[in-house]
Every structure is written in C-alpha cells, then in structure tokens.
LUMVEX-549971 format. One line per field, with one value per residue: residue number from 1; chain; y, z, x of N, C-alpha, C in turn. Coordinates in nm, 3 decimals, always signed. Each point is the difference from the previous one (the first is absolute). Layout:
n: NUM/...
chain: A/...
n_v: Y/...
n_w: Z/...
n_u: X/...
ca_v: Y/...
ca_w: Z/...
ca_u: X/...
c_v: Y/...
c_w: Z/...
c_u: X/...
This chain:
n: 1/2/3/4/5/6/7/8/9/10/11/12/13/14/15/16/17/18/19/20/21/22/23/24/25/26/27/28/29/30/31/32/33/34/35/36/37/38/39/40/41/42/43/44/45/46/47/48/49/50/51/52/53/54/55/56/57/58/59/60/61/62/63/64/65/66/67/68/69/70/71/72/73/74/75/76/77/78/79/80/81/82/83/84/85/86/87/88/89/90/91/92/93/94/95/96/97/98/99/100/101/102/103/104/105/106/107/108/109/110/111/112/113/114/115/116/117/118/119/120/121/122/123/124/125/126/127/128/129/130/131/132/133/134/135/136/137/138/139/140/141/142/143/144/145/146/147/148/149/150/151/152/153/154/155/156/157/158/159/160/161/162/163/164/165/166/167/168/169/170/171/172/173/174/175/176/177/178/179/180/181/182/183/184/185/186/187/188/189/190/191/192/193/194/195/196/197/198/199/200/201/202/203/204/205/206/207
chain: A/A/A/A/A/A/A/A/A/A/A/A/A/A/A/A/A/A/A/A/A/A/A/A/A/A/A/A/A/A/A/A/A/A/A/A/A/A/A/A/A/A/A/A/A/A/A/A/A/A/A/A/A/A/A/A/A/A/A/A/A/A/A/A/A/A/A/A/A/A/A/A/A/A/A/A/A/A/A/A/A/A/A/A/A/A/A/A/A/A/A/A/A/A/A/A/A/A/A/A/A/A/A/A/A/A/A/A/A/A/A/A/A/A/A/A/A/A/A/A/A/A/A/A/A/A/A/A/A/A/A/A/A/A/A/A/A/A/A/A/A/A/A/A/A/A/A/A/A/A/A/A/A/A/A/A/A/A/A/A/A/A/A/A/A/A/A/A/A/A/A/A/A/A/A/A/A/A/A/A/A/A/A/A/A/A/A/A/A/A/A/A/A/A/A/A/A/A/A/A/A/A/A/A/A/A/A
n_v: -20.044/+0.119/-0.017/-0.108/+0.091/+0.108/-0.121/-0.033/+0.098/+0.004/-0.123/+0.033/+0.099/-0.074/-0.054/+0.095/+0.054/-0.108/+0.001/+0.135/-0.022/-0.135/+0.074/+0.063/-0.101/-0.050/+0.130/+0.020/-0.113/+0.008/+0.105/+0.003/-0.115/+0.096/+0.050/-0.103/+0.020/-0.118/-0.063/-0.038/+0.177/+0.034/-0.121/+0.018/+0.107/-0.065/-0.079/+0.058/+0.056/+0.083/-0.083/+0.082/-0.026/-0.104/+0.045/+0.052/-0.122/-0.035/+0.090/+0.023/-0.146/+0.001/+0.096/-0.032/-0.155/+0.028/+0.112/-0.101/-0.072/+0.068/+0.017/-0.122/-0.038/+0.084/-0.055/-0.070/+0.074/+0.083/-0.097/-0.019/+0.088/+0.025/-0.110/+0.017/+0.089/-0.036/-0.113/+0.082/+0.054/-0.125/-0.011/+0.091/+0.009/-0.141/-0.009/+0.112/-0.075/-0.122/+0.047/+0.014/-0.140/-0.028/+0.091/+0.000/-0.120/-0.012/+0.080/-0.085/-0.078/+0.072/+0.009/-0.096/-0.011/+0.076/-0.031/-0.021/+0.104/-0.006/+0.117/-0.006/-0.092/+0.019/+0.139/-0.052/-0.091/+0.055/+0.073/-0.149/-0.056/+0.112/+0.017/-0.105/+0.022/+0.115/-0.032/-0.081/+0.095/+0.061/-0.078/-0.035/+0.158/+0.012/-0.106/+0.051/+0.153/-0.055/-0.077/+0.071/+0.084/-0.152/+0.006/+0.092/-0.102/-0.003/-0.005/-0.066/-0.156/+0.014/+0.077/-0.081/-0.061/+0.108/+0.072/-0.112/-0.044/+0.090/-0.073/-0.087/+0.016/+0.076/-0.086/-0.092/+0.082/+0.002/-0.137/-0.049/+0.108/-0.034/-0.096/+0.070/+0.065/-0.132/-0.058/+0.077/-0.058/-0.094/+0.045/+0.064/-0.137/-0.101/+0.054/-0.019/-0.111/-0.010/+0.075/-0.103/-0.070/-0.002/+0.042/-0.113/-0.134/+0.058/+0.076/-0.084/-0.077/+0.140/-0.025
n_w: +7.760/+0.059/+0.094/-0.017/-0.061/+0.108/+0.066/-0.089/+0.006/+0.103/+0.018/-0.102/+0.047/+0.121/+0.014/-0.011/+0.133/+0.062/-0.110/+0.079/+0.153/+0.032/-0.054/+0.094/+0.107/-0.043/-0.046/+0.117/+0.047/-0.078/+0.047/+0.113/-0.018/-0.051/+0.050/+0.115/-0.063/-0.015/-0.127/+0.030/+0.085/-0.138/-0.007/+0.025/-0.044/-0.101/+0.034/-0.003/-0.055/+0.039/+0.013/+0.097/+0.039/-0.007/-0.044/+0.122/+0.066/-0.068/-0.001/+0.122/+0.052/-0.009/+0.070/+0.076/+0.003/+0.014/+0.114/+0.101/-0.046/+0.056/+0.113/+0.028/-0.054/+0.062/+0.116/-0.046/-0.014/+0.106/+0.071/-0.036/+0.029/+0.130/+0.010/-0.002/+0.070/+0.115/-0.026/-0.024/+0.125/+0.055/-0.047/+0.021/+0.106/-0.022/-0.033/+0.071/+0.096/-0.042/-0.006/+0.114/+0.054/-0.047/+0.038/+0.103/+0.000/-0.019/+0.117/+0.063/-0.071/+0.016/+0.127/+0.037/-0.078/+0.033/+0.068/+0.069/+0.037/+0.062/-0.003/-0.104/-0.019/+0.112/-0.060/-0.145/+0.019/+0.098/-0.077/-0.085/+0.037/+0.030/-0.147/-0.047/+0.067/-0.034/-0.154/+0.024/+0.055/-0.066/-0.079/+0.056/+0.000/-0.119/-0.038/+0.065/-0.051/-0.121/+0.024/+0.084/-0.078/-0.097/+0.095/+0.007/-0.075/+0.019/-0.048/-0.119/-0.039/-0.011/+0.145/+0.081/-0.012/-0.022/+0.091/+0.035/-0.076/+0.078/+0.118/+0.010/-0.056/+0.094/+0.120/-0.073/+0.025/+0.119/+0.052/-0.083/+0.013/+0.084/-0.013/-0.042/+0.104/+0.004/-0.112/+0.046/+0.105/-0.028/-0.040/+0.077/+0.045/-0.097/+0.022/+0.117/-0.034/-0.085/+0.114/+0.107/-0.076/-0.018/+0.124/+0.088/-0.071/-0.035/+0.113/+0.040/-0.116/+0.054/+0.122
n_u: +0.434/-0.019/+0.018/-0.092/-0.127/+0.025/+0.006/-0.107/-0.043/+0.039/-0.099/-0.111/+0.008/+0.020/-0.091/-0.091/+0.016/-0.017/-0.157/-0.035/+0.032/-0.066/-0.136/+0.021/+0.046/-0.109/-0.087/+0.032/-0.017/-0.128/+0.038/+0.048/-0.089/-0.073/+0.110/-0.012/-0.087/+0.001/+0.011/+0.130/+0.004/-0.071/-0.030/+0.129/+0.004/-0.042/+0.042/+0.079/-0.107/-0.052/-0.087/-0.074/+0.124/-0.038/-0.134/-0.014/+0.072/-0.100/-0.102/+0.046/+0.028/-0.101/-0.071/+0.081/-0.024/-0.099/+0.029/+0.064/-0.119/-0.089/+0.079/-0.017/-0.109/-0.055/+0.071/-0.087/-0.130/+0.030/+0.018/-0.127/-0.046/+0.073/-0.060/-0.084/-0.019/+0.090/-0.042/-0.112/+0.018/+0.030/-0.122/-0.050/+0.072/-0.026/-0.099/-0.006/+0.076/-0.060/-0.083/+0.027/+0.004/-0.127/-0.023/+0.088/-0.082/-0.141/-0.001/+0.029/-0.061/-0.110/+0.049/-0.005/-0.124/-0.037/+0.114/-0.088/+0.004/+0.078/+0.082/-0.049/+0.076/+0.068/+0.013/-0.021/+0.052/+0.084/-0.014/+0.042/+0.127/+0.029/-0.060/+0.038/+0.113/+0.020/-0.010/+0.090/+0.049/-0.012/+0.007/+0.100/+0.020/-0.054/+0.065/+0.078/-0.003/-0.067/+0.092/+0.022/-0.008/+0.033/+0.101/-0.042/-0.083/-0.143/+0.130/-0.075/-0.036/-0.133/-0.058/+0.069/-0.064/-0.145/+0.006/+0.011/-0.087/-0.076/+0.090/-0.062/-0.114/-0.003/+0.040/-0.107/-0.100/+0.067/+0.028/-0.127/-0.042/+0.065/-0.045/-0.164/+0.056/+0.044/-0.100/-0.059/+0.029/+0.014/-0.105/-0.027/+0.064/-0.054/-0.110/+0.017/+0.023/-0.131/-0.088/+0.067/+0.008/-0.112/+0.023/+0.043/-0.011/-0.071/+0.008/+0.009/-0.069/-0.083/+0.045
ca_v: -0.014/+0.127/-0.039/-0.077/+0.062/+0.064/-0.071/-0.057/+0.134/+0.018/-0.113/+0.014/+0.121/-0.046/-0.090/+0.035/+0.089/-0.129/-0.054/+0.121/+0.000/-0.127/+0.013/+0.084/-0.041/-0.091/+0.080/+0.045/-0.092/-0.012/+0.116/-0.045/-0.087/+0.034/+0.072/-0.133/-0.082/-0.087/-0.064/-0.111/+0.023/+0.012/-0.107/+0.009/+0.135/-0.004/-0.105/+0.078/+0.099/-0.061/-0.033/+0.122/+0.102/-0.064/+0.100/+0.143/-0.014/-0.079/+0.118/+0.094/-0.067/-0.004/+0.175/+0.002/-0.066/+0.069/+0.097/-0.044/-0.056/+0.150/+0.141/-0.114/+0.013/+0.133/-0.029/-0.110/+0.072/+0.074/-0.052/-0.046/+0.151/+0.050/-0.093/-0.004/+0.124/-0.032/-0.104/+0.074/+0.109/-0.052/-0.103/+0.123/+0.051/-0.086/+0.025/+0.124/-0.015/-0.055/+0.117/+0.138/-0.083/-0.054/+0.154/+0.015/-0.061/+0.081/+0.085/-0.061/-0.062/+0.133/+0.085/-0.069/-0.035/+0.150/+0.057/+0.145/+0.085/-0.096/+0.100/+0.049/-0.136/-0.018/+0.103/-0.048/-0.082/+0.066/+0.086/-0.056/-0.065/+0.099/-0.012/-0.119/-0.029/+0.094/-0.068/-0.091/+0.033/+0.082/-0.090/-0.066/+0.086/+0.044/-0.129/-0.031/+0.036/-0.078/-0.115/+0.014/+0.050/-0.086/-0.055/+0.062/-0.001/-0.131/-0.092/-0.139/-0.007/+0.046/+0.192/-0.007/-0.092/+0.069/+0.070/-0.058/+0.012/+0.160/+0.110/-0.130/+0.070/+0.148/-0.027/-0.041/+0.123/+0.106/-0.060/-0.009/+0.093/+0.011/-0.086/+0.094/+0.107/-0.056/+0.069/+0.141/-0.001/-0.040/+0.061/+0.120/+0.011/-0.016/+0.153/+0.047/-0.051/+0.060/+0.135/+0.039/-0.059/+0.121/+0.158/-0.009/-0.062/+0.090/+0.140/-0.053/+0.017/+0.098/+0.049
ca_w: -0.192/-0.086/+0.047/-0.118/-0.124/-0.001/-0.026/-0.114/-0.093/+0.042/-0.069/-0.128/-0.019/+0.027/-0.123/-0.128/-0.010/-0.018/-0.145/-0.136/+0.017/-0.086/-0.130/-0.015/+0.006/-0.124/-0.121/+0.018/-0.028/-0.121/-0.067/+0.022/-0.081/-0.163/-0.060/-0.013/-0.055/-0.124/-0.059/+0.117/+0.111/+0.029/+0.108/+0.137/+0.047/+0.004/+0.109/+0.127/+0.060/+0.056/-0.132/-0.093/-0.094/-0.109/-0.082/-0.041/-0.031/-0.119/-0.075/+0.014/-0.063/-0.181/-0.052/+0.009/-0.121/-0.140/-0.040/-0.017/-0.121/-0.082/+0.041/-0.051/-0.137/-0.023/+0.028/-0.123/-0.133/-0.016/-0.032/-0.128/-0.096/-0.010/-0.079/-0.166/-0.022/-0.011/-0.136/-0.149/+0.001/-0.008/-0.141/-0.070/+0.014/-0.030/-0.126/-0.027/+0.019/-0.135/-0.118/+0.000/-0.067/-0.143/-0.040/+0.025/-0.082/-0.143/-0.005/+0.015/-0.119/-0.087/+0.001/-0.087/-0.114/-0.065/+0.085/+0.044/+0.069/+0.146/+0.092/-0.055/+0.066/+0.110/+0.019/-0.044/+0.116/+0.087/-0.027/-0.024/+0.109/+0.135/-0.028/+0.027/+0.123/+0.057/+0.012/+0.058/+0.146/-0.033/+0.014/+0.136/+0.120/-0.047/+0.035/+0.158/+0.068/-0.036/+0.077/+0.121/+0.015/-0.035/+0.084/+0.116/-0.027/+0.028/-0.129/-0.008/-0.070/-0.196/-0.049/+0.028/-0.134/-0.064/+0.017/-0.076/-0.135/-0.114/+0.033/-0.086/-0.133/-0.011/-0.004/-0.096/-0.081/-0.003/-0.090/-0.099/-0.022/+0.035/-0.100/-0.099/-0.002/-0.009/-0.101/+0.021/+0.088/-0.087/-0.129/+0.084/+0.018/-0.124/-0.045/+0.089/-0.051/-0.153/+0.005/+0.040/-0.113/-0.102/+0.053/+0.001/-0.107/-0.135/+0.038/+0.001/-0.107/-0.078/+0.059
ca_u: -0.083/+0.102/+0.120/+0.013/+0.017/+0.128/+0.094/-0.020/+0.039/+0.175/+0.101/-0.006/+0.116/+0.119/+0.011/+0.011/+0.125/+0.081/+0.019/+0.074/+0.145/+0.048/-0.005/+0.073/+0.123/+0.027/+0.067/+0.135/+0.087/-0.013/+0.087/+0.118/+0.080/-0.002/+0.103/+0.075/-0.142/+0.014/-0.083/+0.021/+0.012/-0.127/-0.032/+0.058/-0.030/-0.167/+0.018/+0.007/-0.066/-0.145/-0.073/-0.053/+0.071/+0.081/-0.046/+0.037/+0.112/+0.032/-0.010/+0.088/+0.121/-0.008/+0.051/+0.147/+0.080/-0.058/+0.064/+0.145/+0.054/-0.029/+0.150/+0.133/-0.024/+0.025/+0.154/+0.062/-0.035/+0.097/+0.132/+0.012/+0.017/+0.137/+0.063/+0.005/+0.039/+0.156/+0.015/-0.001/+0.117/+0.113/+0.004/-0.032/+0.146/+0.091/-0.013/+0.070/+0.126/+0.035/-0.032/+0.114/+0.164/-0.015/+0.007/+0.130/+0.120/-0.021/+0.007/+0.132/+0.034/+0.003/+0.051/+0.108/+0.011/-0.003/+0.106/-0.054/+0.087/-0.041/-0.085/-0.118/-0.061/+0.009/-0.126/-0.128/-0.009/-0.061/-0.094/-0.124/-0.037/-0.039/-0.094/-0.089/-0.012/-0.117/-0.160/-0.014/-0.026/-0.150/-0.078/+0.046/-0.107/-0.104/-0.075/+0.009/-0.114/-0.126/-0.003/-0.001/-0.168/-0.085/+0.047/-0.080/-0.123/-0.037/-0.006/+0.000/+0.149/-0.014/+0.036/+0.107/+0.065/-0.038/+0.114/+0.158/-0.036/-0.011/+0.095/+0.121/-0.023/+0.039/+0.175/+0.001/+0.009/+0.098/+0.093/-0.006/+0.015/+0.156/+0.058/-0.006/+0.069/+0.119/+0.014/-0.042/+0.101/+0.140/+0.011/+0.036/+0.157/+0.039/-0.035/+0.076/+0.151/+0.070/+0.030/+0.103/+0.079/-0.039/+0.013/+0.167/+0.078/-0.018/+0.078/+0.139/+0.079/+0.031/+0.128
c_v: +0.076/-0.080/-0.122/+0.046/+0.039/-0.089/-0.080/+0.097/-0.001/-0.121/+0.014/+0.105/-0.057/-0.127/+0.057/+0.100/-0.140/-0.040/+0.070/-0.010/-0.094/+0.003/+0.143/-0.039/-0.120/+0.053/+0.050/-0.102/-0.047/+0.082/-0.030/-0.132/+0.004/-0.014/-0.129/-0.106/-0.069/-0.086/-0.162/+0.008/+0.022/-0.101/+0.033/+0.122/-0.022/-0.114/+0.106/+0.093/-0.106/-0.024/+0.116/+0.100/-0.050/+0.024/+0.127/-0.010/-0.081/+0.130/+0.078/-0.038/-0.041/+0.133/-0.009/-0.037/+0.068/+0.104/-0.004/-0.068/+0.128/+0.056/-0.126/+0.068/+0.147/+0.044/-0.082/+0.089/+0.115/-0.065/-0.062/+0.093/+0.033/-0.100/+0.000/+0.152/-0.006/-0.062/+0.065/+0.127/-0.045/-0.070/+0.156/+0.057/-0.076/+0.028/+0.119/-0.001/-0.067/+0.104/+0.115/-0.073/-0.007/+0.180/+0.014/-0.081/+0.042/+0.139/+0.044/-0.027/+0.106/+0.088/-0.050/-0.025/+0.180/+0.055/+0.106/+0.033/-0.066/+0.135/+0.003/-0.175/+0.027/+0.117/-0.052/-0.097/+0.023/+0.106/-0.077/-0.080/+0.092/+0.007/-0.104/-0.014/+0.102/-0.036/-0.152/+0.018/+0.074/-0.119/-0.107/+0.051/-0.037/-0.162/-0.047/+0.077/-0.043/-0.134/+0.067/+0.043/-0.101/-0.092/+0.026/+0.016/-0.162/-0.089/-0.147/-0.081/-0.003/+0.130/-0.029/-0.078/+0.082/+0.127/-0.026/-0.045/+0.130/+0.040/-0.116/+0.070/+0.152/-0.029/-0.045/+0.108/+0.092/-0.073/+0.047/+0.142/+0.072/-0.090/+0.034/+0.098/+0.005/+0.048/+0.140/+0.079/-0.004/+0.075/+0.157/-0.005/+0.055/+0.168/+0.090/+0.000/+0.073/+0.133/+0.045/+0.004/+0.123/+0.111/+0.011/-0.038/+0.118/+0.077/-0.083/-0.017/+0.112/+0.084/-0.061
c_w: -0.099/+0.024/-0.118/-0.101/-0.024/-0.026/-0.105/-0.113/+0.002/-0.063/-0.105/-0.051/-0.016/-0.151/-0.140/-0.022/-0.030/-0.092/-0.086/+0.012/-0.098/-0.138/-0.088/-0.021/-0.098/-0.102/-0.004/-0.037/-0.137/-0.103/+0.006/-0.036/-0.137/-0.080/-0.050/-0.060/-0.125/-0.005/+0.098/+0.109/+0.041/+0.089/+0.123/+0.053/+0.059/+0.127/+0.126/+0.023/+0.013/-0.123/-0.035/-0.103/-0.136/-0.138/-0.052/+0.022/-0.124/-0.104/+0.012/-0.086/-0.149/-0.070/+0.057/-0.136/-0.169/-0.015/-0.014/-0.178/-0.129/-0.036/-0.090/-0.161/-0.057/-0.033/-0.112/-0.143/+0.025/-0.034/-0.172/-0.103/+0.020/-0.058/-0.168/-0.060/-0.037/-0.115/-0.110/-0.014/-0.060/-0.153/-0.073/-0.016/-0.083/-0.166/-0.061/-0.040/-0.149/-0.080/-0.007/-0.059/-0.159/-0.064/-0.003/-0.134/-0.173/-0.026/-0.020/-0.132/-0.134/+0.041/-0.052/-0.153/-0.054/+0.094/+0.067/+0.132/+0.161/+0.052/-0.059/+0.037/+0.135/+0.046/-0.018/+0.086/+0.120/+0.006/-0.007/+0.161/+0.094/-0.039/+0.039/+0.175/+0.074/-0.005/+0.048/+0.151/+0.019/+0.006/+0.095/+0.111/-0.028/+0.028/+0.148/+0.062/-0.018/+0.093/+0.150/-0.026/-0.009/+0.138/+0.122/-0.049/+0.015/-0.126/+0.054/-0.064/-0.172/-0.007/+0.015/-0.170/-0.138/+0.027/-0.028/-0.121/-0.084/+0.033/-0.135/-0.141/+0.000/-0.024/-0.170/-0.155/+0.034/-0.076/-0.140/-0.049/+0.017/-0.112/-0.159/-0.050/-0.061/-0.140/-0.040/+0.050/-0.086/-0.122/+0.027/+0.042/-0.149/-0.069/+0.077/-0.028/-0.135/-0.021/+0.088/-0.100/-0.105/+0.038/+0.028/-0.092/-0.092/+0.025/+0.017/-0.111/-0.111/+0.057/-0.027
c_u: +0.092/+0.164/+0.068/+0.031/+0.138/+0.121/+0.005/+0.070/+0.150/+0.065/-0.017/+0.088/+0.158/+0.025/+0.050/+0.142/+0.142/+0.041/+0.064/+0.164/+0.069/+0.014/+0.134/+0.139/+0.017/+0.011/+0.144/+0.095/-0.002/+0.053/+0.128/+0.054/-0.011/+0.094/+0.063/-0.097/+0.104/-0.130/-0.014/-0.042/-0.179/-0.082/+0.009/-0.066/-0.195/+0.006/+0.027/-0.106/-0.178/-0.075/-0.094/+0.067/+0.084/-0.005/+0.115/+0.183/+0.046/-0.001/+0.124/+0.124/-0.008/+0.035/+0.139/+0.049/-0.031/+0.085/+0.143/+0.042/-0.023/+0.094/+0.093/-0.026/+0.065/+0.176/+0.065/+0.014/+0.086/+0.148/+0.021/+0.011/+0.105/+0.142/-0.039/+0.050/+0.140/+0.022/-0.019/+0.093/+0.142/+0.012/+0.019/+0.147/+0.095/-0.043/+0.030/+0.139/+0.034/-0.029/+0.104/+0.131/-0.030/+0.011/+0.123/+0.115/-0.014/+0.088/+0.200/+0.057/-0.005/+0.111/+0.179/+0.017/+0.029/+0.094/-0.038/+0.088/+0.014/-0.097/-0.152/-0.091/-0.040/-0.109/-0.112/-0.059/-0.064/-0.094/-0.179/-0.025/-0.061/-0.148/-0.087/-0.011/-0.106/-0.137/-0.029/-0.002/-0.142/-0.100/-0.028/-0.086/-0.118/-0.074/+0.023/-0.122/-0.093/+0.020/-0.023/-0.179/-0.079/+0.016/-0.108/-0.117/-0.047/-0.049/+0.003/+0.131/-0.032/+0.092/+0.171/+0.064/+0.035/+0.114/+0.158/-0.022/+0.052/+0.131/+0.145/-0.013/+0.048/+0.181/+0.046/+0.014/+0.102/+0.124/+0.011/+0.020/+0.140/+0.087/+0.003/+0.082/+0.159/+0.076/+0.027/+0.154/+0.124/-0.009/+0.033/+0.131/+0.094/+0.019/+0.089/+0.161/+0.030/-0.005/+0.099/+0.142/+0.016/+0.040/+0.165/+0.055/+0.005/+0.074/+0.166/+0.043/-0.007/+0.105/+0.120
C-alpha cells in the first residue's frame, strides 16, 4: 500500500517536472522568436505553441511589437529634428550671405561716390567683416549647444516644433540687427574717410 503511494507521488513529481520543462522550453522559444515577430507572423507563432500558453505568447508578442513601434517613432522624431535643424541653419546662413552682399554693395557704392582711398576701403570692410564673422560664429556655437541639449531631452513633436520656431525667430532677430547696423557702418566709413582727407590732404596743401 505504501509502495503504491510512493509510486503515485513519484509519478506526480515527474509530471510536474515535465510540465515545468515544457513550459520553460515554450517560454524560451517565445523569447527567441520575439526578435523576429511582425504582425503578419503573429498567427503562425500562436499556432506553434500549445493552447494553454496562447495568451502568454500573444501578450509577449504584443509588447515586443509595441516596443519596436515606439523605438521607430523615437528614431523618426530624432531624424525629423536633425533634418529641421539643418534646414533652418542652411536658410539662416543663406539669408546672412544675402544681407552681407547687400551691405557690401551699398558700402562699395559709397566708396566709389566719395572716392574713398582703397586702403581705407579694404581695411574698413575687413574690420567689419571679421567682427560680423566672430558674432556669427559665437551664435552658431551657442545655438548648436542648445540643439544638443534639446536633442537629449524626452521631447514631443510639439516641443520640437516650438524649439525650431524659437530658433527661427532668434535667427531673424540676428539678421535684422545686422541689417540695422548698415547705415551706421557706412556712416562710420564716410567719417573715417573725411578725417583721413582732412589730415593728409590739408598737410599736402600746406607743403
């Protein structure tokens, strides 16, 4: 009688061990297959496992697919940010180039009209150009650091659009400020030329 009980107990333990092994193998297979799961492969995977574990497989697969979609959305958002950033920086530099050309030709026109000495003309333009380039470089570095900091945040599409818009506004303000300095820059040139003529031509006339 005791022998029968022991036999039944061993059979029960053996069955439990077998069930545990099967369950472990099924879970392992599910995890191995998860990296290749796509929507159209989900029914096939569910058909390969036993009926008792269908719900578990479906949940695991659903979680994996959701995670992959989320990663894809994050990747697209990062790509969108980089693309938008490059575009507005390109537009800004193009506008800056147009503004500098405009200022240069007005500057040149005044030089010709007033017969400004070539050395003074070149020196004045070079000084102004170097100062502007330094300001542009400084702004570029500051804005790029802002971009890198923002890129590391958990931003939404709304946040991204707001960041890009604020940078566009800051670029426009910078351009407007530069353009507003045109008249004072040209006036400075004329005053410099008049002073030069007064100092040099008057001395020559005295001699």
